[in-house]
C-alpha positions as YAML, in Angstrom:
chain: A
units: angstrom
residues:
- id: 1
  name: UNK
  ca: [-17.20, 174.65, -104.78]
- id: 2
  name: UNK
  ca: [-14.07, 175.79, -106.51]
- id: 3
  name: UNK
  ca: [-11.71, 173.39, -108.25]
- id: 4
  name: UNK
  ca: [-8.09, 174.45, -107.71]
- id: 5
  name: UNK
  ca: [-5.37, 173.26, -110.07]
- id: 6
  name: UNK
  ca: [-1.77, 173.97, -108.96]
- id: 7
  name: UNK
  ca: [0.53, 174.47, -111.96]
- id: 8
  name: UNK
  ca: [4.09, 175.52, -112.73]
- id: 9
  name: UNK
  ca: [4.10, 178.04, -115.58]
- id: 10
  name: UNK
  ca: [7.88, 178.15, -115.94]
- id: 11
  name: UNK
  ca: [8.70, 174.46, -115.49]
- id: 12
  name: UNK
  ca: [11.60, 173.18, -117.56]
- id: 13
  name: UNK
  ca: [10.15, 169.60, -117.58]
- id: 14
  name: UNK
  ca: [8.36, 168.68, -120.78]
- id: 15
  name: UNK
  ca: [6.55, 165.82, -119.02]
- id: 16
  name: UNK
  ca: [5.15, 168.15, -116.37]
- id: 17
  name: UNK
  ca: [3.98, 170.63, -119.00]
- id: 18
  name: UNK
  ca: [2.24, 167.87, -120.95]
- id: 19
  name: UNK
  ca: [0.44, 166.57, -117.84]
- id: 20
  name: UNK
  ca: [-0.70, 170.08, -116.92]
- id: 21
  name: UNK
  ca: [-2.08, 170.63, -120.43]
- id: 22
  name: UNK
  ca: [-3.97, 167.32, -120.34]
- id: 23
  name: UNK
  ca: [-5.67, 168.19, -117.05]
- id: 24
  name: UNK
  ca: [-6.58, 171.75, -118.00]
- id: 25
  name: UNK
  ca: [-7.74, 170.79, -121.49]
- id: 26
  name: UNK
  ca: [-10.01, 168.02, -120.19]
- id: 27
  name: UNK
  ca: [-11.59, 170.29, -117.54]
- id: 28
  name: UNK
  ca: [-12.27, 172.91, -120.20]
- id: 29
  name: UNK
  ca: [-13.80, 170.27, -122.48]
- id: 30
  name: UNK
  ca: [-16.15, 169.24, -119.66]
- id: 31
  name: UNK
  ca: [-16.87, 172.91, -118.99]
- id: 32
  name: UNK
  ca: [-15.84, 172.53, -115.39]
- id: 33
  name: UNK
  ca: [-15.00, 175.81, -113.69]
- id: 34
  name: UNK
  ca: [-11.53, 175.75, -112.15]
- id: 35
  name: UNK
  ca: [-8.94, 178.17, -110.82]
- id: 36
  name: UNK
  ca: [-5.28, 177.75, -111.95]
- id: 37
  name: UNK
  ca: [-2.75, 178.55, -109.25]
- id: 38
  name: UNK
  ca: [0.91, 179.05, -110.29]
- id: 39
  name: UNK
  ca: [3.51, 177.76, -107.84]
- id: 40
  name: UNK
  ca: [6.49, 179.02, -109.86]
- id: 41
  name: UNK
  ca: [5.71, 182.69, -109.43]
- id: 42
  name: UNK
  ca: [3.86, 182.50, -106.09]
- id: 43
  name: UNK
  ca: [5.60, 181.10, -103.06]
- id: 44
  name: UNK
  ca: [2.43, 181.07, -100.98]
- id: 45
  name: UNK
  ca: [0.72, 178.82, -103.52]
- id: 46
  name: UNK
  ca: [3.69, 176.47, -103.55]
- id: 47
  name: UNK
  ca: [3.83, 176.25, -99.74]
- id: 48
  name: UNK
  ca: [0.05, 175.77, -99.43]
- id: 49
  name: UNK
  ca: [0.13, 172.95, -102.02]
- id: 50
  name: UNK
  ca: [2.99, 171.11, -100.29]
- id: 51
  name: UNK
  ca: [1.35, 171.40, -96.88]
- id: 52
  name: UNK
  ca: [-2.11, 170.15, -97.96]
- id: 53
  name: UNK
  ca: [-1.10, 167.14, -100.06]
- id: 54
  name: UNK
  ca: [-1.53, 164.08, -97.79]
- id: 55
  name: UNK
  ca: [1.67, 162.43, -96.67]
- id: 56
  name: UNK
  ca: [0.76, 159.09, -98.20]
- id: 57
  name: UNK
  ca: [0.27, 160.80, -101.58]
- id: 58
  name: UNK
  ca: [3.64, 162.52, -101.61]
- id: 59
  name: UNK
  ca: [6.57, 161.05, -103.53]
- id: 60
  name: UNK
  ca: [9.57, 159.50, -101.81]
- id: 61
  name: UNK
  ca: [11.48, 162.81, -101.65]
- id: 62
  name: UNK
  ca: [8.43, 164.50, -99.96]
- id: 63
  name: UNK
  ca: [8.03, 167.22, -102.65]
- id: 64
  name: UNK
  ca: [4.78, 166.86, -104.69]
- id: 65
  name: UNK
  ca: [5.01, 167.91, -108.33]
- id: 66
  name: UNK
  ca: [2.34, 169.72, -110.35]
- id: 67
  name: UNK
  ca: [-0.35, 169.33, -111.41]
- id: 68
  name: UNK
  ca: [-2.11, 168.84, -108.05]
- id: 69
  name: UNK
  ca: [-5.93, 169.13, -107.89]
- id: 70
  name: UNK
  ca: [-8.08, 170.27, -104.96]
- id: 71
  name: UNK
  ca: [-11.77, 170.90, -104.39]
- id: 72
  name: UNK
  ca: [-11.60, 173.91, -102.09]
- id: 73
  name: UNK
  ca: [-9.29, 172.52, -99.39]
- id: 74
  name: UNK
  ca: [-10.08, 168.85, -100.03]
- id: 75
  name: UNK
  ca: [-7.41, 166.98, -101.90]
- id: 76
  name: UNK
  ca: [-8.60, 165.22, -105.10]
- id: 77
  name: UNK
  ca: [-5.36, 163.81, -106.50]
- id: 78
  name: UNK
  ca: [-2.45, 164.21, -108.88]
- id: 79
  name: UNK
  ca: [-2.19, 163.55, -112.60]
- id: 80
  name: UNK
  ca: [-2.07, 159.76, -112.30]
- id: 81
  name: UNK
  ca: [-5.27, 159.49, -110.23]
- id: 82
  name: UNK
  ca: [-6.96, 162.04, -112.52]
- id: 83
  name: UNK
  ca: [-6.05, 159.92, -115.56]
- id: 84
  name: UNK
  ca: [-7.44, 156.77, -113.95]
- id: 85
  name: UNK
  ca: [-10.73, 158.58, -113.20]
- id: 86
  name: UNK
  ca: [-10.84, 159.79, -116.80]
- id: 87
  name: UNK
  ca: [-10.44, 156.25, -118.13]
- id: 88
  name: UNK
  ca: [-13.23, 155.01, -115.83]
- id: 89
  name: UNK
  ca: [-15.62, 157.90, -116.69]
- id: 90
  name: UNK
  ca: [-15.48, 159.00, -113.04]
- id: 91
  name: UNK
  ca: [-13.97, 162.49, -113.39]
- id: 92
  name: UNK
  ca: [-16.88, 164.17, -111.60]
- id: 93
  name: UNK
  ca: [-16.59, 161.70, -108.78]
- id: 94
  name: UNK
  ca: [-12.85, 162.36, -108.66]
- id: 95
  name: UNK
  ca: [-13.50, 166.09, -108.45]
- id: 96
  name: UNK
  ca: [-16.27, 165.69, -105.85]
- id: 97
  name: UNK
  ca: [-18.89, 167.17, -108.21]
- id: 98
  name: UNK
  ca: [-22.33, 165.82, -109.19]
- id: 99
  name: UNK
  ca: [-22.31, 164.51, -112.79]
- id: 100
  name: UNK
  ca: [-24.54, 166.42, -115.22]
- id: 101
  name: UNK
  ca: [-27.71, 164.68, -116.43]
- id: 102
  name: UNK
  ca: [-27.21, 162.60, -119.57]
- id: 103
  name: UNK
  ca: [-23.50, 162.08, -119.05]
- id: 104
  name: UNK
  ca: [-22.02, 158.58, -118.99]
- id: 105
  name: UNK
  ca: [-21.04, 159.04, -115.40]
- id: 106
  name: UNK
  ca: [-24.63, 159.99, -114.49]
- id: 107
  name: UNK
  ca: [-26.00, 156.89, -116.24]
- id: 108
  name: UNK
  ca: [-23.49, 154.71, -114.45]
- id: 109
  name: UNK
  ca: [-24.45, 156.31, -111.15]
- id: 110
  name: UNK
  ca: [-28.13, 155.55, -111.81]
- id: 111
  name: UNK
  ca: [-27.31, 151.91, -112.48]
- id: 112
  name: UNK
  ca: [-25.26, 151.72, -109.31]
- id: 113
  name: UNK
  ca: [-28.14, 153.24, -107.35]
- id: 114
  name: UNK
  ca: [-30.62, 150.74, -108.81]
- id: 115
  name: UNK
  ca: [-28.39, 147.83, -107.90]
- id: 116
  name: UNK
  ca: [-27.72, 149.24, -104.48]
- id: 117
  name: UNK
  ca: [-31.37, 150.00, -103.77]
- id: 118
  name: UNK
  ca: [-32.44, 146.61, -105.07]
- id: 119
  name: UNK
  ca: [-29.95, 144.84, -102.85]
- id: 120
  name: UNK
  ca: [-31.05, 146.87, -99.89]
- id: 121
  name: UNK
  ca: [-34.67, 146.25, -100.70]
- id: 122
  name: UNK
  ca: [-34.07, 142.49, -100.78]
- id: 123
  name: UNK
  ca: [-32.17, 142.64, -97.49]
- id: 124
  name: UNK
  ca: [-34.96, 144.66, -95.89]
- id: 125
  name: UNK
  ca: [-37.53, 142.30, -97.30]
- id: 126
  name: UNK
  ca: [-35.73, 139.32, -95.81]
- id: 127
  name: UNK
  ca: [-35.45, 141.08, -92.48]
- id: 128
  name: UNK
  ca: [-39.10, 142.06, -92.42]
- id: 129
  name: UNK
  ca: [-40.60, 138.72, -93.48]
- id: 130
  name: UNK
  ca: [-43.26, 137.84, -90.96]
- id: 131
  name: UNK
  ca: [-45.03, 134.47, -90.78]
- id: 132
  name: UNK
  ca: [-48.56, 134.47, -92.13]
- id: 133
  name: UNK
  ca: [-50.06, 133.46, -88.81]
- id: 134
  name: UNK
  ca: [-48.25, 136.23, -86.95]
- id: 135
  name: UNK
  ca: [-49.11, 138.75, -89.65]
- id: 136
  name: UNK
  ca: [-52.82, 137.93, -89.66]
- id: 137
  name: UNK
  ca: [-53.01, 137.49, -85.90]
- id: 138
  name: UNK
  ca: [-56.39, 136.68, -84.43]
- id: 139
  name: UNK
  ca: [-58.16, 137.26, -87.77]
- id: 140
  name: UNK
  ca: [-56.72, 134.03, -89.15]
- id: 141
  name: UNK
  ca: [-57.87, 132.13, -86.05]
- id: 142
  name: UNK
  ca: [-61.38, 133.57, -86.35]
- id: 143
  name: UNK
  ca: [-61.62, 132.55, -90.00]
- id: 144
  name: UNK
  ca: [-60.46, 129.03, -89.15]
- id: 145
  name: UNK
  ca: [-62.95, 128.80, -86.29]
- id: 146
  name: UNK
  ca: [-65.80, 129.98, -88.54]
- id: 147
  name: UNK
  ca: [-64.83, 127.38, -91.15]
- id: 148
  name: UNK
  ca: [-64.87, 124.61, -88.53]
- id: 149
  name: UNK
  ca: [-68.31, 125.73, -87.33]
- id: 150
  name: UNK
  ca: [-69.65, 125.70, -90.89]
- id: 151
  name: UNK
  ca: [-68.33, 122.18, -91.41]
- id: 152
  name: UNK
  ca: [-69.97, 121.01, -88.18]
- id: 153
  name: UNK
  ca: [-73.26, 122.65, -89.22]
- id: 154
  name: UNK
  ca: [-73.15, 120.88, -92.58]
- id: 155
  name: UNK
  ca: [-72.51, 117.57, -90.80]
- id: 156
  name: UNK
  ca: [-75.55, 118.10, -88.55]
- id: 157
  name: UNK
  ca: [-77.73, 118.95, -91.55]
- id: 158
  name: UNK
  ca: [-76.66, 115.76, -93.32]
- id: 159
  name: UNK
  ca: [-77.49, 113.69, -90.21]
- id: 160
  name: UNK
  ca: [-80.91, 115.35, -89.97]
- id: 161
  name: UNK
  ca: [-81.62, 114.65, -93.64]
- id: 162
  name: UNK
  ca: [-80.60, 111.00, -93.16]
- id: 163
  name: UNK
  ca: [-82.89, 110.66, -90.13]
- id: 164
  name: UNK
  ca: [-85.77, 112.28, -92.05]
- id: 165
  name: UNK
  ca: [-85.32, 109.81, -94.92]
- id: 166
  name: UNK
  ca: [-85.36, 106.87, -92.49]
- id: 167
  name: UNK
  ca: [-88.53, 108.15, -90.82]
- id: 168
  name: UNK
  ca: [-90.19, 108.57, -94.22]
- id: 169
  name: UNK
  ca: [-89.24, 105.03, -95.19]
- id: 170
  name: UNK
  ca: [-90.65, 103.66, -91.91]
- id: 171
  name: UNK
  ca: [-93.88, 105.64, -92.38]
- id: 172
  name: UNK
  ca: [-94.32, 104.31, -95.89]
- id: 173
  name: UNK
  ca: [-93.68, 100.79, -94.58]
- id: 174
  name: UNK
  ca: [-96.33, 101.19, -91.89]
- id: 175
  name: UNK
  ca: [-98.94, 102.64, -94.25]
- id: 176
  name: UNK
  ca: [-98.47, 100.00, -96.92]
- id: 177
  name: UNK
  ca: [-100.10, 97.14, -94.91]
- id: 178
  name: UNK
  ca: [-103.04, 99.44, -94.06]
- id: 179
  name: UNK
  ca: [-103.80, 100.09, -97.70]
- id: 180
  name: UNK
  ca: [-103.49, 96.40, -98.43]
- id: 181
  name: UNK
  ca: [-105.92, 95.56, -95.65]
- id: 182
  name: UNK
  ca: [-108.37, 98.14, -97.02]
- id: 183
  name: UNK
  ca: [-108.20, 96.54, -100.45]
- id: 184
  name: UNK
  ca: [-108.82, 93.08, -98.99]
- id: 185
  name: UNK
  ca: [-111.81, 94.37, -97.01]
- id: 186
  name: UNK
  ca: [-113.25, 95.97, -100.16]
- id: 187
  name: UNK
  ca: [-112.85, 92.67, -102.04]
- id: 188
  name: UNK
  ca: [-114.62, 90.76, -99.22]
- id: 189
  name: UNK
  ca: [-117.53, 93.24, -99.24]
- id: 190
  name: UNK
  ca: [-117.85, 92.86, -103.02]
- id: 191
  name: UNK
  ca: [-117.93, 89.08, -102.67]
- id: 192
  name: UNK
  ca: [-120.65, 89.29, -100.01]
- id: 193
  name: UNK
  ca: [-122.80, 91.58, -102.20]
- id: 194
  name: UNK
  ca: [-122.32, 89.22, -105.13]
- id: 195
  name: UNK
  ca: [-123.38, 86.22, -103.00]
- id: 196
  name: UNK
  ca: [-126.52, 88.04, -101.79]
- id: 197
  name: UNK
  ca: [-127.46, 88.98, -105.33]
- id: 198
  name: UNK
  ca: [-126.98, 85.41, -106.54]
- id: 199
  name: UNK
  ca: [-129.13, 84.11, -103.66]
- id: 200
  name: UNK
  ca: [-131.99, 86.43, -104.50]
- id: 201
  name: UNK
  ca: [-131.79, 85.42, -108.17]
- id: 202
  name: UNK
  ca: [-132.00, 81.73, -107.25]
- id: 203
  name: UNK
  ca: [-135.03, 82.34, -105.00]
- id: 204
  name: UNK
  ca: [-136.83, 84.21, -107.82]
- id: 205
  name: UNK
  ca: [-136.13, 81.38, -110.28]
- id: 206
  name: UNK
  ca: [-137.50, 78.83, -107.82]
- id: 207
  name: UNK
  ca: [-140.69, 80.89, -107.30]
- id: 208
  name: UNK
  ca: [-141.20, 81.21, -111.09]
- id: 209
  name: UNK
  ca: [-140.81, 77.45, -111.51]
- id: 210
  name: UNK
  ca: [-143.35, 76.90, -108.72]
- id: 211
  name: UNK
  ca: [-145.88, 79.18, -110.40]
- id: 212
  name: UNK
  ca: [-145.45, 77.37, -113.71]
- id: 213
  name: UNK
  ca: [-146.09, 74.02, -112.01]
- id: 214
  name: UNK
  ca: [-149.28, 75.38, -110.40]
- id: 215
  name: UNK
  ca: [-150.48, 76.74, -113.73]
- id: 216
  name: UNK
  ca: [-149.92, 73.43, -115.43]
- id: 217
  name: UNK
  ca: [-151.81, 71.48, -112.73]
- id: 218
  name: UNK
  ca: [-154.84, 73.86, -112.58]
- id: 219
  name: UNK
  ca: [-158.18, 72.80, -114.45]
- id: 220
  name: UNK
  ca: [-158.80, 74.39, -117.80]
- id: 221
  name: UNK
  ca: [-160.99, 77.49, -117.82]
- id: 222
  name: UNK
  ca: [-160.57, 77.93, -114.10]
- id: 223
  name: UNK
  ca: [-158.98, 80.99, -112.82]
- id: 224
  name: UNK
  ca: [-156.95, 81.07, -109.71]
- id: 225
  name: UNK
  ca: [-155.09, 83.59, -107.75]
- id: 226
  name: UNK
  ca: [-151.29, 83.46, -107.64]
- id: 227
  name: UNK
  ca: [-149.13, 85.31, -105.18]
- id: 228
  name: UNK
  ca: [-145.90, 86.52, -106.69]
- id: 229
  name: UNK
  ca: [-142.90, 87.22, -104.60]
- id: 230
  name: UNK
  ca: [-140.85, 90.14, -105.78]
- id: 231
  name: UNK
  ca: [-138.14, 92.20, -104.16]
- id: 232
  name: UNK
  ca: [-140.82, 94.83, -103.38]
- id: 233
  name: UNK
  ca: [-143.06, 92.32, -101.53]
- id: 234
  name: UNK
  ca: [-145.99, 90.01, -102.20]
- id: 235
  name: UNK
  ca: [-148.64, 91.04, -104.86]
- id: 236
  name: UNK
  ca: [-151.72, 89.00, -105.88]
- id: 237
  name: UNK
  ca: [-152.66, 88.40, -109.53]
- id: 238
  name: UNK
  ca: [-155.54, 86.45, -111.15]
- id: 239
  name: UNK
  ca: [-154.73, 84.14, -114.02]
- id: 240
  name: UNK
  ca: [-157.46, 82.95, -116.50]
- id: 241
  name: UNK
  ca: [-156.45, 79.77, -118.19]
- id: 242
  name: UNK
  ca: [-157.66, 78.73, -121.63]
- id: 243
  name: UNK
  ca: [-160.58, 76.12, -121.58]
- id: 244
  name: UNK
  ca: [-161.59, 73.53, -124.15]
- id: 245
  name: UNK
  ca: [-164.95, 75.21, -125.04]
- id: 246
  name: UNK
  ca: [-163.96, 78.84, -124.82]
- id: 247
  name: UNK
  ca: [-162.56, 80.70, -127.84]
- id: 248
  name: UNK
  ca: [-160.62, 83.36, -126.06]
- id: 249
  name: UNK
  ca: [-158.78, 83.33, -122.84]
- id: 250
  name: UNK
  ca: [-157.04, 85.97, -120.91]
- id: 251
  name: UNK
  ca: [-153.98, 85.43, -118.76]
...
């Protein structure tokens, strides 16, 4: 792309000369390649400039004055619009050129892009928001169904545990009287054994008393036979009582 600057080399207007110098000097400072085209010495340049300046940019008399700036055949502007772009650090935008990296205009362009992209991103995000249920689809329903089934399973397990505890309590209640009855039966058997033992002891004491009475009533020196009753059965024994004339006696 070639920047064209239409100038008048032999202009008698000091103001026009000053404006032309400002434009050319600033382009050279920015190291922007441009082509100066003189309209004072070249009629074709003057006619081309007048024909390609837009009608709404022409002055009231219809004759545009230099300097006029073009990018190839695209009209950029006159001195006033160039000065405004210079004040706003938008000269490259004015000329239709990409700003060089590191320039103020490039930094400003990056900021504008960030803001623009961020705004667009937010708009796209708002447009593409999808409800959670619609986004998850059937997966969310399956998870919910599985959760409900787990809760029902836990409820059944708790009921089963409660029923098992009740059955255990009833079983313990039924077994308790049985153990009590067994204890009572054992006590009764012990009492019966004790009564039998006491009866046998009384019978033995009575038999011993009877034997003593018989011994006391028997004549002296006379032996007699006594039948003892023991738990093993009857056994005879001979007792020799002591007499009045005998020295020794054997029982």
